[in-house]
C-alpha positions as CSV (number, residue, x, y, z in Angstrom):
1,X,-33.5,-128.5,-30.8
2,X,-36.1,-126.7,-33.3
3,X,-35.4,-126.8,-37.1
4,X,-34.5,-123.6,-37.1
5,X,-31.6,-124.0,-34.8
6,X,-30.7,-126.8,-37.0
7,X,-29.9,-124.4,-40.2
8,X,-28.3,-122.1,-38.0
9,X,-25.5,-124.9,-37.0
10,X,-24.7,-125.3,-40.3
11,X,-24.7,-121.8,-42.2
12,X,-20.8,-122.2,-41.9
13,X,-20.6,-125.5,-43.5
14,X,-23.1,-124.0,-46.2
15,X,-21.0,-120.8,-46.9
16,X,-17.9,-122.5,-46.7
17,X,-19.3,-125.4,-49.5
18,X,-18.8,-128.3,-46.8
19,X,-22.2,-129.5,-46.6
20,X,-23.9,-132.5,-48.8
21,X,-25.8,-131.5,-51.8
22,X,-28.8,-132.9,-50.1
23,X,-28.3,-130.5,-47.1
24,X,-27.2,-127.8,-49.4
25,X,-30.2,-127.9,-50.7
26,X,-32.4,-127.6,-48.1
27,X,-30.5,-124.6,-46.5
28,X,-31.0,-123.1,-49.9
29,X,-35.1,-123.3,-49.5
30,X,-34.9,-122.7,-46.1
31,X,-33.0,-119.2,-47.1
32,X,-35.3,-117.9,-49.4
33,X,-37.9,-118.3,-46.5
34,X,-35.7,-117.0,-43.3
35,X,-34.4,-112.9,-43.8
36,X,-32.4,-113.8,-40.4
37,X,-30.6,-116.8,-42.2
38,X,-29.7,-115.0,-45.5
39,X,-28.1,-112.3,-43.3
40,X,-26.1,-114.7,-41.4
41,X,-24.8,-116.2,-44.7
42,X,-23.9,-113.2,-45.7
43,X,-21.9,-112.0,-42.6
44,X,-20.0,-115.1,-42.9
45,X,-19.4,-114.6,-46.9
46,X,-17.7,-111.1,-46.0
47,X,-15.9,-112.5,-43.2
48,X,-14.6,-115.1,-45.4
49,X,-13.8,-113.4,-48.5
50,X,-10.5,-111.3,-47.7
51,X,-8.9,-114.0,-45.9
52,X,-7.3,-115.8,-49.2
53,X,-5.1,-112.1,-49.6
54,X,-3.5,-112.4,-45.9
55,X,-0.1,-113.5,-46.6
56,X,2.4,-110.6,-47.1
57,X,4.4,-110.5,-50.0
58,X,8.0,-110.7,-49.6
59,X,10.0,-107.9,-51.5
60,X,13.7,-109.0,-52.9
61,X,16.9,-107.7,-51.2
62,X,18.0,-104.0,-51.9
63,X,19.8,-104.2,-55.6
64,X,18.6,-107.4,-56.4
65,X,16.2,-106.4,-60.0
66,X,18.9,-103.7,-60.8
67,X,21.6,-106.5,-60.5
68,X,19.3,-109.2,-61.9
69,X,18.8,-106.7,-65.2
70,X,22.2,-106.0,-65.8
71,X,23.5,-109.5,-65.8
72,X,20.4,-110.5,-68.3
73,X,21.6,-107.5,-71.0
74,X,25.7,-108.4,-70.7
75,X,25.9,-104.6,-69.1
76,X,27.8,-106.3,-65.9
77,X,31.3,-105.6,-65.2
78,X,32.2,-108.6,-64.6
79,X,30.0,-111.2,-65.8
80,X,32.2,-114.0,-64.8
81,X,31.3,-112.9,-61.5
82,X,28.0,-112.2,-61.1
83,X,26.6,-115.2,-63.5
84,X,27.0,-118.1,-61.0
85,X,25.9,-115.8,-58.4
86,X,22.9,-114.8,-60.5
87,X,21.5,-118.2,-61.0
88,X,21.7,-119.6,-57.5
89,X,19.9,-116.3,-56.6
90,X,17.2,-116.7,-59.0
91,X,16.9,-120.4,-58.3
92,X,16.5,-119.7,-54.4
93,X,14.0,-116.7,-55.3
94,X,11.6,-119.2,-57.5
95,X,12.0,-121.6,-55.0
96,X,11.3,-118.7,-52.0
97,X,8.3,-117.4,-53.5
98,X,6.8,-120.7,-54.6
99,X,7.2,-121.8,-51.3
100,X,5.6,-118.6,-50.1
101,X,2.3,-118.6,-52.1
102,X,2.1,-122.6,-51.0
103,X,2.7,-121.4,-47.6
104,X,0.0,-118.6,-48.2
105,X,-2.3,-120.7,-49.5
106,X,-2.1,-122.9,-46.7
107,X,-2.4,-120.0,-44.8
108,X,-5.4,-119.1,-46.0
109,X,-7.2,-122.2,-46.5
110,X,-6.4,-122.6,-42.3
111,X,-7.5,-119.9,-41.7
112,X,-11.1,-120.6,-43.3
113,X,-11.1,-123.4,-41.4
114,X,-10.6,-121.9,-38.3
115,X,-13.2,-119.3,-39.0
116,X,-15.9,-121.9,-39.9
117,X,-15.1,-124.0,-36.6
118,X,-15.3,-121.1,-34.4
119,X,-18.4,-119.8,-36.0
120,X,-19.9,-123.8,-36.0
121,X,-18.7,-123.6,-32.1
122,X,-19.9,-120.3,-31.4
123,X,-23.3,-121.9,-32.9
124,X,-23.4,-124.6,-30.7
125,X,-22.9,-123.1,-27.8
126,X,-25.6,-120.7,-28.5
127,X,-27.7,-123.5,-29.3
128,X,-26.8,-124.9,-25.6
129,X,-27.2,-121.6,-24.3
130,X,-30.9,-121.7,-25.6
131,X,-31.8,-124.5,-24.7
132,X,-30.0,-124.5,-20.9
133,X,-32.4,-121.0,-20.7
134,X,-35.4,-122.7,-21.9
135,X,-35.2,-125.5,-19.5
136,X,-34.5,-123.1,-16.3
137,X,-38.0,-121.4,-17.4
138,X,-39.4,-124.2,-17.3
139,X,-38.2,-125.2,-13.6
140,X,-38.6,-121.5,-12.3
141,X,-42.1,-121.4,-13.5
142,X,-43.3,-124.9,-12.7
143,X,-46.0,-125.0,-10.5
144,X,-45.8,-128.7,-9.9
145,X,-42.9,-131.5,-9.3
146,X,-43.7,-134.9,-9.0
147,X,-40.6,-137.2,-8.1
148,X,-40.4,-141.3,-8.1
149,X,-37.8,-143.8,-7.6
150,X,-37.0,-146.3,-9.9
151,X,-39.1,-149.5,-9.6
152,X,-36.1,-151.3,-10.4
153,X,-34.5,-154.0,-8.3
154,X,-31.0,-153.6,-6.6
155,X,-30.9,-149.5,-8.5
156,X,-31.3,-146.6,-6.7
157,X,-32.4,-143.6,-8.4
158,X,-35.2,-141.7,-9.4
159,X,-37.2,-139.1,-11.8
160,X,-38.1,-135.8,-11.1
161,X,-40.8,-134.0,-13.5
162,X,-41.5,-130.3,-13.5
163,X,-44.6,-129.3,-15.3
164,X,-45.6,-125.5,-16.1
165,X,-49.5,-125.5,-16.8
166,X,-49.1,-121.8,-18.1
167,X,-47.0,-123.2,-21.4
168,X,-48.0,-127.0,-21.1
169,X,-44.6,-127.8,-21.2
170,X,-42.4,-130.5,-18.5
171,X,-38.8,-130.9,-18.1
172,X,-38.1,-134.3,-17.4
173,X,-35.2,-135.3,-15.1
174,X,-33.7,-139.0,-14.5
175,X,-30.8,-139.8,-12.3
176,X,-29.2,-143.5,-11.4
177,X,-30.5,-145.6,-14.9
178,X,-28.1,-148.3,-15.5
179,X,-27.1,-149.7,-18.6
180,X,-29.2,-151.7,-20.9
181,X,-28.6,-155.0,-22.6
182,X,-28.1,-154.2,-25.9
183,X,-31.1,-154.5,-28.4
184,X,-33.5,-152.3,-25.5
185,X,-33.8,-148.3,-25.1
186,X,-35.4,-146.2,-22.4
187,X,-38.9,-145.1,-23.3
188,X,-40.8,-141.8,-22.6
189,X,-44.5,-141.8,-22.6
190,X,-47.2,-139.3,-21.7
191,X,-50.0,-141.2,-19.4
192,X,-54.0,-139.9,-20.0
193,X,-57.2,-141.1,-18.5
194,X,-57.7,-142.7,-21.9
195,X,-54.4,-144.7,-22.1
196,X,-50.8,-144.4,-23.0
197,X,-49.2,-142.1,-25.7
198,X,-45.8,-142.5,-27.0
199,X,-43.3,-140.0,-26.1
200,X,-39.8,-140.0,-27.5
201,X,-36.2,-142.5,-26.5
202,X,-34.4,-141.2,-23.4
203,X,-30.7,-141.2,-23.7
204,X,-28.7,-142.4,-21.0
205,X,-25.2,-140.6,-20.3
206,X,-22.1,-142.0,-19.2
207,X,-23.3,-140.9,-15.3
208,X,-26.4,-142.5,-16.3
209,X,-28.7,-139.5,-16.4
210,X,-31.3,-138.7,-18.5
211,X,-32.9,-135.5,-20.0
212,X,-36.3,-134.4,-21.6
213,X,-38.1,-131.2,-22.5
214,X,-41.0,-131.3,-24.0
215,X,-45.0,-130.4,-24.8
216,X,-48.0,-132.3,-24.8
217,X,-48.4,-134.4,-27.3
218,X,-50.2,-133.9,-30.5
219,X,-52.7,-137.0,-30.0
220,X,-53.1,-137.0,-26.3
221,X,-55.0,-140.3,-24.8
222,X,-57.5,-138.3,-23.4
223,X,-56.9,-135.7,-20.3
224,X,-53.0,-136.3,-19.5
225,X,-52.7,-136.9,-16.1
226,X,-48.9,-137.9,-15.7
227,X,-46.1,-139.3,-17.3
228,X,-43.9,-143.1,-17.6
229,X,-40.8,-144.3,-18.1
230,X,-40.6,-148.2,-19.8
231,X,-37.8,-150.5,-21.0
232,X,-38.4,-151.3,-24.8
233,X,-37.2,-153.4,-27.7
234,X,-35.1,-151.7,-30.8
235,X,-36.6,-154.8,-32.6
236,X,-40.1,-154.7,-32.0
237,X,-42.0,-152.1,-34.1
238,X,-43.3,-149.2,-32.1
239,X,-46.5,-149.2,-31.1
240,X,-48.7,-146.5,-29.8
241,X,-50.8,-148.7,-27.0
242,X,-48.2,-151.8,-26.4
243,X,-45.2,-151.0,-23.8
244,X,-42.7,-153.3,-22.0
245,X,-42.2,-153.2,-18.1
246,X,-42.6,-149.5,-16.3
247,X,-39.8,-148.2,-14.1
248,X,-41.3,-145.1,-13.4
249,X,-44.3,-144.1,-13.2
250,X,-45.5,-140.2,-12.1
251,X,-48.7,-138.8,-11.7
252,X,-49.8,-134.8,-11.5
């Protein structure tokens, strides 16, 4: 996910003042430089502007206002008959009005929250779709595909690497990864003729797979010749040189 995607996914929370002070500051700084996000925030606020007015007023029953006025000014032909009814009616009307007002506020707040949730879900779906499209473009344009089995006794799994030489981007997919003991993680590496360069940690899913879309490292160890996956300790400080046991090596 790019930095811009992060801002895009949090514009609804920003517009509805649900972000932390720090995140709000970051979004405000981004908006000063991004016309697209400014327009999106304006659209969100425009969508939400009329929601608090969504509660429909309920008019009193026909003749209620006239009967209430006559009773209040003493002009009723039968004050004894109308007074108890008027008191009850006024009390019920007050309770009803208060209930409708509360319900209107609740409905408006619920509508705002629903709209915010829908926009957040839409932004997340758009980001996922963009990521999937990007992944498929690498696989479709890949000039090189390399596969290797996991070098782990008793485990059946493997790693496939798609390399797009024109954009210098890779798509790596691993399957059959076992659950590691607490305190360990899977680590991706770039392999070059000058050594290895640390990439990112691989996040294992519940079904034992992991995927990665990446470009070349900022400081490559010479000419990049492949990739590797190792098992590392969470307790050891990351080191560009040191690494744990390799479970997969892919050479282009």
